[in-house]
Backbone bond lengths (Angstrom), bond angles and torsions (degrees), N, CA, C in turn:
res aa  C-N    CA-C-N  psi(-1)  N-CA   C-N-CA  omega(-1)  CA-C   N-CA-C  phi
1 M - - - 1.409 - - 1.581 107.39 -
2 N 1.290 114.27 120.89 1.497 115.93 -176.83 1.526 105.87 -85.18
3 K 1.324 112.16 -157.11 1.474 116.00 -178.17 1.442 116.51 -52.42
4 I 1.241 120.25 130.40 1.536 122.16 -172.70 1.476 109.85 -78.56
5 D 1.346 113.96 135.40 1.508 123.34 171.05 1.478 109.12 -96.57
6 Y 1.365 117.61 106.27 1.360 122.95 -178.80 1.593 114.87 -90.27
7 S 1.323 115.64 -0.12 1.380 118.90 -166.79 1.563 117.58 -57.73
8 L 1.307 118.41 -42.40 1.462 120.26 171.90 1.502 112.38 -119.15
9 Y 1.319 118.57 97.36 1.537 125.32 -170.05 1.515 107.57 -104.68
10 L 1.273 113.41 105.91 1.538 120.61 175.34 1.500 112.77 -79.16
11 V 1.219 115.69 126.59 1.578 119.76 172.08 1.610 101.61 -112.34
12 T 1.420 111.05 129.80 1.424 116.11 -175.03 1.584 111.04 -83.86
13 D 1.346 114.36 156.15 1.462 122.60 173.02 1.468 104.34 -158.91
14 R 1.365 114.91 106.48 1.481 118.47 -175.21 1.543 109.26 -72.25
15 N 1.432 120.94 -15.40 1.385 117.09 179.64 1.519 113.54 -70.80
16 I 1.300 113.96 -32.70 1.474 120.04 178.93 1.529 110.67 -67.12
17 L 1.340 116.76 -28.31 1.424 119.43 -174.28 1.607 112.35 -80.74
18 G 1.402 114.85 -16.61 1.462 118.07 -176.28 1.566 111.06 57.01
19 E 1.254 116.62 -127.51 1.435 122.28 -179.53 1.499 114.87 -70.43
20 R 1.319 119.49 -16.79 1.407 118.97 -168.56 1.611 112.13 -77.67
21 D 1.247 114.69 150.55 1.549 123.02 -173.90 1.546 109.41 -67.23
22 L 1.287 115.05 134.43 1.430 119.11 178.79 1.557 112.27 -67.88
23 C 1.364 111.72 -48.40 1.532 118.08 -175.17 1.608 105.22 -62.63
24 K 1.255 122.25 -42.23 1.488 124.51 -177.36 1.571 102.34 -64.06
25 A 1.267 118.57 -42.16 1.464 116.16 -173.75 1.510 111.00 -69.77
26 I 1.277 116.49 -33.56 1.393 119.03 178.22 1.493 114.53 -71.23
27 E 1.323 113.13 -37.41 1.492 119.93 177.47 1.607 107.40 -66.69
28 D 1.274 117.47 -46.78 1.503 120.29 179.08 1.543 108.92 -60.30
29 S 1.300 118.82 -39.61 1.570 121.34 -177.92 1.647 102.89 -67.88
30 I 1.250 120.11 -42.02 1.459 120.63 178.76 1.461 110.10 -60.02
31 K 1.362 117.19 -46.53 1.438 119.95 -175.79 1.505 107.74 -64.77
32 G 1.323 122.33 -25.58 1.412 124.72 -175.10 1.665 108.64 -90.65
33 G 1.381 111.92 -4.11 1.507 110.18 174.75 1.475 112.53 124.40
34 T 1.319 126.01 -5.94 1.460 123.39 171.09 1.483 113.14 -52.21
35 T 1.374 116.45 129.50 1.443 123.56 -169.60 1.542 113.51 -101.04
36 I 1.377 110.10 -19.14 1.574 114.35 -174.44 1.557 106.40 -158.85
37 V 1.329 115.95 136.49 1.495 115.58 -176.98 1.597 110.32 -120.77
38 Q 1.279 115.32 134.94 1.494 117.93 172.24 1.512 102.80 -111.05
39 L 1.367 108.73 131.13 1.450 118.34 171.10 1.498 114.06 -91.45
40 R 1.340 114.67 112.47 1.469 119.87 -172.58 1.474 110.86 -114.45
41 E 1.332 116.90 114.94 1.558 122.19 -179.75 1.503 102.26 -136.51
42 K 1.327 111.78 113.13 1.399 123.37 -177.89 1.532 118.55 -91.10
43 F 1.383 113.09 -30.27 1.448 121.67 -163.39 1.445 116.04 -122.42
44 I 1.321 120.50 17.76 1.424 124.09 178.67 1.599 116.02 -120.52
45 D 1.246 117.38 160.78 1.523 114.64 -177.64 1.530 106.86 -82.04
46 D 1.304 109.64 170.11 1.506 119.99 -175.80 1.571 116.07 -56.88
47 E 1.337 111.37 -37.14 1.415 119.10 -178.00 1.571 109.96 -62.31
48 K 1.395 116.66 -51.42 1.439 121.34 177.90 1.549 110.01 -63.59
49 F 1.414 116.29 -43.62 1.472 116.36 176.71 1.501 115.99 -58.03
50 L 1.328 118.43 -36.88 1.382 121.66 -177.58 1.604 104.37 -71.34
51 Q 1.306 120.94 -37.32 1.483 115.94 -174.92 1.548 107.70 -73.35
52 I 1.351 117.42 -35.68 1.440 113.71 175.66 1.540 115.21 -69.25
53 A 1.322 115.62 -29.81 1.503 121.27 -177.72 1.510 107.28 -70.03
54 K 1.286 115.74 -35.23 1.554 121.63 -177.32 1.618 108.50 -68.64
55 E 1.342 109.91 -36.21 1.503 114.97 -178.47 1.546 108.72 -73.88
56 V 1.356 114.70 -42.24 1.458 117.10 -179.74 1.473 113.39 -67.55
57 Q 1.266 116.76 -32.90 1.500 123.71 -178.71 1.539 111.30 -64.25
58 K 1.380 113.18 -32.50 1.491 114.46 177.25 1.502 112.11 -59.08
59 I 1.376 115.84 -41.41 1.474 122.63 178.91 1.532 109.59 -68.17
60 T 1.340 121.37 -53.07 1.427 122.01 -177.46 1.535 113.73 -62.04
61 K 1.297 117.44 -33.81 1.480 117.06 171.42 1.450 112.48 -67.94
62 K 1.328 122.19 -38.91 1.372 125.36 -173.43 1.526 109.66 -60.56
63 Y 1.365 115.25 -32.22 1.561 124.91 -178.88 1.545 110.49 -100.93
64 N 1.299 116.86 -2.48 1.534 118.43 -177.62 1.517 113.69 58.06
65 V 1.444 112.61 42.39 1.466 122.59 179.76 1.555 103.83 -107.02
66 P 1.310 114.63 135.19 1.500 119.77 179.74 1.539 109.46 -67.66
67 L 1.349 115.97 135.19 1.462 124.22 172.43 1.551 112.10 -102.66
68 I 1.258 116.39 118.99 1.392 123.63 176.72 1.529 110.23 -103.32
69 I 1.297 119.98 129.58 1.472 119.16 178.59 1.680 105.71 -101.13
70 N 1.347 108.30 133.05 1.422 118.34 -177.96 1.546 109.62 -77.60
71 D 1.262 117.28 127.24 1.505 126.55 174.79 1.494 117.48 60.82
72 N 1.299 122.11 -29.75 1.412 120.95 -160.89 1.633 107.82 -99.92
73 I 1.278 118.19 95.90 1.496 122.99 -174.59 1.557 109.24 -65.48
74 K 1.345 111.15 -39.79 1.510 121.08 178.19 1.398 113.58 -53.31
75 I 1.410 117.78 -54.28 1.419 122.43 176.40 1.596 113.21 -58.32
76 A 1.242 114.55 -45.63 1.517 124.31 -175.33 1.498 107.19 -57.23
77 K 1.381 114.92 -41.28 1.497 121.10 -177.95 1.541 106.20 -72.74
78 E 1.351 118.44 -45.71 1.470 118.40 -171.33 1.423 112.96 -65.52
79 I 1.356 120.68 -32.46 1.539 117.99 -178.52 1.542 109.10 -100.98
80 D 1.370 116.57 2.00 1.518 123.94 -178.86 1.504 104.99 54.37
81 A 1.381 116.32 54.34 1.468 122.53 169.70 1.575 109.26 -63.98
82 E 1.275 115.23 163.72 1.433 118.13 176.17 1.557 116.71 -64.47
83 G 1.343 110.92 -22.12 1.453 113.78 -174.70 1.584 114.62 178.83
84 V 1.299 116.13 -177.01 1.444 121.27 177.72 1.488 109.31 -137.76
85 H 1.342 120.66 159.90 1.337 125.63 179.15 1.623 105.61 -126.91
86 I 1.300 113.08 127.07 1.484 116.59 -176.83 1.551 111.32 -120.78
87 G 1.357 114.35 150.28 1.459 117.40 176.95 1.453 110.94 -99.41
88 Q 1.354 120.30 -178.65 1.405 125.13 179.50 1.447 114.64 -64.10
89 S 1.320 116.72 -26.97 1.559 122.81 -179.83 1.525 112.44 -100.67
90 D 1.256 119.57 2.54 1.388 122.62 173.15 1.525 118.71 -84.63
91 D 1.364 117.85 -175.62 1.437 118.29 176.87 1.544 106.99 -58.82
92 S 1.430 111.13 154.13 1.416 115.21 -174.74 1.565 113.10 -72.81
93 L 1.314 113.02 161.03 1.426 116.46 178.71 1.526 114.54 -63.74
94 E 1.346 112.32 -32.66 1.539 115.40 177.73 1.471 112.31 -65.54
95 K 1.362 116.97 -38.33 1.410 122.11 178.83 1.593 109.92 -64.37
96 A 1.342 114.63 -42.31 1.484 120.08 177.27 1.491 109.55 -59.39
97 R 1.324 116.07 -49.94 1.451 117.82 -175.45 1.452 110.59 -63.71
98 E 1.267 117.47 -34.64 1.487 121.48 -175.21 1.523 107.51 -67.93
99 I 1.329 119.21 -39.78 1.466 126.46 -178.77 1.546 109.36 -73.79
100 L 1.313 114.09 -49.08 1.477 116.54 -169.75 1.570 116.82 -90.90
101 G 1.312 116.88 -16.62 1.429 126.04 -178.93 1.515 117.50 81.96
102 K 1.266 115.97 169.42 1.438 120.52 -168.09 1.582 117.14 -65.12
103 N 1.374 113.93 -24.89 1.463 121.46 -174.36 1.599 112.18 -81.29
104 K 1.220 122.63 -8.33 1.423 125.04 -173.87 1.421 111.19 -91.00
105 I 1.392 120.72 149.42 1.380 125.88 178.57 1.550 110.63 -81.00
106 I 1.370 115.86 122.63 1.453 116.74 174.48 1.592 111.00 -121.95
107 G 1.347 108.20 114.73 1.596 114.04 178.07 1.423 108.59 -98.45
108 V 1.407 117.09 155.26 1.343 123.21 -179.83 1.617 109.32 -133.98
109 S 1.297 115.43 134.00 1.552 120.55 177.68 1.528 105.61 -76.90
110 V 1.304 117.24 130.88 1.503 120.20 175.61 1.520 107.67 -137.14
111 G 1.371 114.78 154.73 1.347 123.92 178.88 1.538 119.46 -127.61
112 S 1.351 111.59 2.51 1.457 118.15 -178.35 1.473 109.75 -155.30
113 I 1.328 115.52 167.15 1.480 121.12 177.61 1.394 115.42 -58.55
114 E 1.351 115.38 -40.99 1.438 122.55 -178.27 1.571 111.96 -66.43
115 E 1.369 115.62 -40.82 1.440 116.76 176.34 1.488 110.30 -69.75
116 A 1.267 118.83 -33.69 1.511 119.56 177.54 1.387 114.05 -65.85
117 L 1.361 118.93 -44.50 1.444 122.90 -178.95 1.543 111.67 -64.26
118 K 1.390 112.46 -38.68 1.482 116.70 177.63 1.537 114.56 -64.10
119 A 1.358 116.28 -43.60 1.376 123.57 177.23 1.501 111.25 -61.92
120 Q 1.276 115.01 -44.89 1.523 122.84 179.44 1.562 106.27 -58.04
121 A 1.414 118.18 -53.69 1.419 123.45 -174.63 1.637 107.51 -62.90
122 D 1.314 117.66 -31.57 1.473 118.63 -178.86 1.460 116.61 -76.01
123 G 1.335 111.35 -6.10 1.540 120.09 -176.07 1.547 122.01 94.69
124 A 1.308 115.56 29.46 1.462 119.90 174.48 1.471 110.32 -64.27
125 D 1.231 121.03 149.22 1.462 124.45 177.56 1.474 112.03 -94.34
126 Y 1.380 120.09 -25.72 1.363 123.14 170.62 1.526 109.76 -159.33
127 L 1.323 118.74 162.86 1.404 121.04 -179.77 1.541 112.54 -117.09
128 G 1.334 115.02 143.71 1.525 115.98 174.35 1.644 103.59 -107.58
129 I 1.296 113.53 108.91 1.453 120.71 -174.00 1.546 112.15 -93.75
130 G 1.244 116.25 123.76 1.508 117.94 178.23 1.471 110.07 172.55
131 T 1.309 114.43 -177.76 1.480 130.95 9.54 1.515 110.16 -84.44
132 I 1.407 116.61 129.97 1.481 120.39 -169.92 1.563 112.05 -80.18
133 F 1.405 111.46 -39.51 1.571 116.72 179.01 1.421 103.57 -137.86
134 Y 1.315 118.26 167.86 1.436 125.59 179.99 1.533 105.01 -63.61
135 T 1.400 117.47 144.32 1.393 124.14 -170.98 1.586 111.27 -150.46
136 G 1.254 117.35 144.63 1.464 120.60 -179.37 1.548 115.64 -71.39
137 S 1.367 116.91 -22.69 1.441 123.17 -175.53 1.559 113.32 -86.52
138 K 1.282 115.47 -9.14 1.580 120.55 -179.63 1.415 104.46 -122.97
139 K 1.316 117.00 106.17 1.446 121.86 -178.94 1.527 114.00 -89.49
140 D 1.412 115.21 -16.56 1.413 117.61 -166.77 1.522 113.44 -104.43
141 I 1.314 118.34 18.18 1.516 118.67 177.87 1.448 110.71 -91.73
142 N 1.333 116.13 143.50 1.500 123.07 177.28 1.523 109.28 -83.17
143 E 1.276 115.19 -60.86 1.483 121.23 -171.90 1.532 108.33 -137.00
144 P 1.331 122.89 123.87 1.462 121.86 -174.43 1.570 105.29 -72.03
145 L 1.246 113.00 158.10 1.547 121.12 -176.39 1.504 111.34 -65.78
146 G 1.333 114.56 -44.11 1.521 114.11 -175.20 1.506 110.93 87.65
147 I 1.341 118.43 168.96 1.415 125.64 177.60 1.504 114.48 -62.93
148 E 1.322 116.58 -50.06 1.388 121.70 -171.27 1.553 111.59 -66.00
149 N 1.369 119.28 -38.39 1.456 121.01 176.82 1.535 110.23 -70.93
150 L 1.284 116.43 -33.56 1.447 121.72 176.77 1.605 107.89 -63.04
151 K 1.273 118.55 -45.32 1.398 119.60 176.47 1.521 118.32 -63.06
152 N 1.343 109.55 -35.06 1.559 114.94 178.57 1.512 110.17 -66.13
153 I 1.476 114.94 -36.13 1.400 117.66 -177.22 1.516 111.55 -74.06
154 V 1.331 117.62 -42.61 1.504 123.70 172.36 1.526 112.91 -53.53
155 D 1.337 114.68 -44.30 1.468 118.92 -174.56 1.541 110.40 -68.39
156 A 1.403 112.69 -23.06 1.557 115.29 -172.94 1.664 110.13 -90.33
157 I 1.371 118.67 -5.05 1.370 120.63 -177.73 1.450 115.82 -117.15
158 K 1.388 116.42 161.58 1.455 120.64 178.65 1.464 116.32 -113.33
159 I 1.430 115.12 -0.51 1.505 117.62 -176.55 1.544 105.01 -108.51
160 P 1.359 112.61 162.15 1.427 118.72 -179.14 1.583 110.67 -54.09
161 S 1.351 112.00 156.40 1.477 119.84 174.51 1.537 115.43 -146.50
162 V 1.362 117.57 148.27 1.444 118.94 168.21 1.478 108.55 -126.39
163 A 1.317 116.19 145.17 1.472 125.97 -179.41 1.519 106.57 -92.22
164 I 1.388 113.71 141.26 1.474 114.79 177.04 1.567 109.22 -144.00
165 G 1.330 112.20 148.17 1.433 118.44 176.72 1.518 113.94 119.96
166 G 1.252 120.76 98.41 1.445 121.49 170.50 1.542 114.88 75.63
167 I 1.441 115.53 23.06 1.394 121.18 -172.87 1.533 110.53 -90.52
168 H 1.233 119.72 121.13 1.447 126.24 -178.68 1.550 111.41 -133.73
169 L 1.309 118.25 177.68 1.467 125.54 -176.34 1.504 111.64 -56.05
170 D 1.412 113.88 -32.58 1.462 112.98 -172.65 1.662 113.14 -86.73
171 N 1.381 112.65 -1.22 1.497 111.95 176.52 1.510 111.36 -131.81
172 V 1.317 115.99 -1.78 1.514 117.00 -169.27 1.601 108.69 -69.58
173 K 1.302 118.75 -27.32 1.468 117.92 179.19 1.548 111.22 -73.46
174 D 1.335 119.14 -32.89 1.377 122.01 173.81 1.495 110.37 -65.29
175 V 1.328 115.83 -39.02 1.462 122.11 -179.15 1.560 109.33 -66.77
176 M 1.233 116.66 -46.38 1.507 120.11 176.78 1.471 116.35 -59.35
177 N 1.388 114.73 -32.98 1.434 124.60 -177.20 1.597 111.72 -66.52
178 T 1.359 113.07 -14.70 1.515 113.92 177.10 1.409 114.88 -79.82
179 G 1.394 116.97 -7.68 1.427 120.62 177.91 1.557 113.23 102.81
180 V 1.259 118.56 2.64 1.464 122.31 -176.19 1.622 103.12 -66.69
181 D 1.430 114.18 162.50 1.455 117.08 -176.30 1.552 112.39 -90.17
182 G 1.297 110.59 -15.93 1.467 119.26 -179.97 1.510 116.53 -176.50
183 V 1.322 114.78 179.70 1.478 120.75 176.89 1.465 111.55 -117.85
184 A 1.297 120.66 145.99 1.447 125.36 176.17 1.527 107.46 -110.32
185 V 1.254 116.82 123.98 1.468 123.37 -174.07 1.392 117.42 -131.97
186 I 1.316 123.77 148.43 1.440 126.29 174.80 1.511 107.74 -115.91
187 S 1.439 120.19 -74.06 1.332 123.13 -173.11 1.504 117.02 -72.23
188 E 1.260 116.60 -20.60 1.445 119.45 178.59 1.547 110.25 -67.50
189 I 1.292 119.12 -19.63 1.493 122.90 173.26 1.517 108.77 -111.58
190 L 1.308 119.92 -59.93 1.416 120.62 -172.16 1.549 116.00 -68.91
191 G 1.402 111.80 -23.30 1.512 114.81 -178.38 1.513 106.61 -83.62
192 K 1.208 125.75 1.68 1.487 124.30 -175.73 1.507 107.95 -97.98
193 E 1.411 115.49 153.56 1.381 122.09 176.18 1.532 115.69 -64.08
194 D 1.417 111.19 -41.58 1.510 114.17 -175.12 1.504 99.50 -113.97
195 I 1.410 118.38 98.85 1.414 121.85 -176.36 1.494 111.68 -71.57
196 K 1.292 119.38 -35.58 1.549 121.26 -176.89 1.630 103.03 -62.83
197 N 1.287 117.35 -44.76 1.496 120.05 -171.70 1.541 104.69 -75.83
198 A 1.315 120.14 -34.04 1.467 118.30 177.09 1.517 112.60 -63.00
199 S 1.238 115.65 -43.74 1.531 119.79 173.20 1.556 111.97 -60.04
200 K 1.246 111.15 -46.55 1.492 111.38 -176.32 1.540 114.47 -65.78
201 T 1.311 113.47 -38.33 1.505 121.92 172.31 1.505 110.96 -58.88
202 L 1.221 118.60 -53.92 1.456 124.70 -177.30 1.630 110.87 -57.67
203 L 1.378 109.39 -44.21 1.483 112.82 -178.66 1.491 109.68 -63.59
204 S 1.287 116.38 -38.73 1.537 119.38 178.83 1.539 111.05 -61.34
205 F 1.311 121.11 -25.48 1.439 121.38 176.22 1.528 112.28 -80.53
206 I 1.363 112.62 -20.35 1.496 119.42 -174.64 1.492 110.08 -87.22
207 K 1.243 116.37 -46.39 1.529 124.15 -173.27 1.492 115.13 -94.64
């Protein structure tokens, strides 16, 4: 895996897809321009997660797109995924690095300059900064960061970053103008009827 392109970062959510197939949705999004995929499964056991991860990996490998596993270091290790993404309340970055090794991508969710600088100092490869705007998929946020706070965090760090949370066509250019390397989205791709076209359109607003 060469230099990672974080510009269009898809985070999966099978609930948004309804009856539609996850693997087909991911493949369509990659065909439309998705550059990196995070498999996010919050409410299933490891056995089911592993089964889904292996199926998704067939797609990401076919297109040479990095697969990041959300939260679950064990699954990331087992399928030899390109990396893992951890939140502030998940296992530590040090533990993830110890298990996965120095060549894997480790991303960390941050919501402040302090969290960002700590994750950078601890050896994160990239940061997921958010939540930027109010969003339907994150029920536990108090106040979104907004554009100004996003820019302040981006200006304070030296590693790649993606913005996440409530990002749509009408605000993505403002988000990109802060200097982030990309945007992480769920509904703006998976919530659309034509997933390939949704990805293509969003990417055209980013690049």
